[in-house]
C-alpha positions as CSV (number, residue, x, y, z in Angstrom):
1,M,0.3,0.0,-0.1
2,T,1.3,3.2,-1.3
3,T,0.8,6.4,0.6
4,D,-1.5,7.8,-2.1
5,D,-3.2,4.9,-1.5
6,F,-3.5,4.6,2.4
7,L,-5.1,8.3,1.6
8,A,-8.1,6.8,-0.7
9,D,-8.8,3.7,0.8
10,C,-12.0,3.2,2.2
11,R,-11.2,0.5,4.4
12,A,-8.4,2.8,6.0
13,R,-10.7,5.6,6.7
14,L,-13.4,3.1,8.2
15,A,-10.6,2.4,10.9
16,F,-10.3,6.0,11.2
17,D,-14.0,6.9,11.7
18,L,-14.1,3.9,14.3
19,L,-11.8,5.0,16.6
20,S,-12.6,8.6,15.9
21,N,-15.3,8.6,18.0
22,T,-14.3,9.4,21.4
23,W,-16.8,6.7,23.1
24,N,-16.1,3.8,20.6
25,A,-12.3,3.4,22.1
26,V,-13.5,4.2,25.4
27,V,-16.4,1.5,25.4
28,L,-14.3,-1.3,23.9
29,W,-11.4,-1.0,26.3
30,A,-13.9,-0.7,28.8
31,L,-15.7,-4.6,27.5
32,R,-12.2,-6.1,27.1
33,D,-12.1,-8.2,30.4
34,G,-15.6,-9.5,29.6
35,P,-19.2,-9.4,29.2
36,S,-20.7,-6.2,31.1
37,R,-24.4,-5.1,31.6
38,P,-25.1,-1.1,30.5
39,V,-24.9,-0.1,34.1
40,E,-21.6,-1.6,35.1
41,L,-20.1,-0.1,31.8
42,R,-21.5,3.2,33.2
43,E,-19.9,3.4,37.0
44,R,-16.8,1.6,34.9
45,I,-16.3,4.7,32.3
46,G,-17.7,7.5,34.4
47,G,-18.8,10.4,32.4
48,I,-21.2,9.0,29.5
49,S,-24.8,9.3,30.0
50,A,-27.4,6.4,29.4
51,K,-28.3,7.9,26.1
52,V,-24.6,7.8,24.8
53,L,-23.5,4.8,25.8
54,N,-26.8,3.1,24.1
55,E,-26.1,4.9,21.0
56,T,-22.5,3.4,21.3
57,L,-23.4,0.1,22.2
58,R,-25.7,-0.1,18.8
59,R,-23.1,1.2,17.0
60,L,-20.2,-0.4,17.9
61,Q,-22.9,-4.2,17.1
62,F,-23.9,-2.5,13.9
63,N,-19.8,-2.4,13.0
64,G,-19.6,-6.7,14.6
65,L,-17.4,-5.1,17.1
66,V,-19.8,-5.6,20.3
67,A,-22.4,-8.2,20.5
68,R,-25.4,-8.3,22.3
69,D,-26.5,-11.1,24.8
70,A,-29.8,-10.5,26.5
71,H,-30.9,-13.3,29.0
72,P,-34.7,-14.1,29.7
73,G,-35.6,-14.5,33.0
74,A,-37.5,-11.3,35.4
75,P,-35.9,-8.8,35.3
76,S,-34.5,-9.2,31.6
77,R,-30.8,-8.9,31.5
78,V,-28.9,-7.4,28.7
79,E,-25.1,-8.1,28.4
80,Y,-22.7,-7.0,25.9
81,R,-19.6,-8.6,25.1
82,L,-16.4,-7.8,22.3
83,T,-17.1,-10.0,19.3
84,A,-13.1,-11.6,18.0
85,L,-13.6,-8.4,15.4
86,G,-13.9,-6.2,17.9
87,R,-11.0,-7.8,20.1
88,T,-8.5,-7.0,17.5
89,L,-9.0,-3.1,18.1
90,L,-7.9,-3.6,21.4
91,G,-4.1,-3.5,20.3
92,P,-4.5,-0.5,18.2
93,I,-6.3,1.1,20.9
94,D,-3.4,0.3,23.2
95,A,-1.1,1.7,21.1
96,F,-2.8,4.7,20.9
97,G,-3.4,5.4,24.9
98,A,0.5,4.9,25.2
99,W,0.9,7.6,22.6
100,A,-1.3,9.7,24.1
101,Y,0.3,9.2,27.5
102,E,3.6,10.1,26.4
103,H,2.8,12.9,24.0
104,G,-0.1,14.4,25.8
105,D,1.4,17.1,27.7
106,E,3.2,18.3,24.0
107,V,-0.5,18.8,22.8
108,M,-2.0,20.8,25.5
109,A,1.3,22.8,25.4
110,A,0.5,23.5,21.5
111,Q,-2.8,24.1,22.3
112,E,-2.2,26.8,24.7
113,A,0.4,28.2,22.7
114,S,-1.9,28.5,20.0
115,S,-4.9,30.2,22.2
């Protein structure tokens, strides 16, 4: 793949779109240790509304990254888990997080200097 292919490749753009939504990566990371109920995800993540979490889970499910498991009973219980495809994004998310940890101060300094 050449640089020009990379810029024009719809698959590359798809990958960037998946990770450009902040909540996508956060929810995927929160599911890395196993299935969770939405209330557990909200507690683990913090700062995400029920509506936004629900929208994010639907988007991730639509893209094949998360599976929804409904358990019968009273009350009914729903859990979300990473699919095999979703697990493949944990490495890139971890690498991006490591980059942010290492260079975040530099980015914030540049933003402050531009203000």
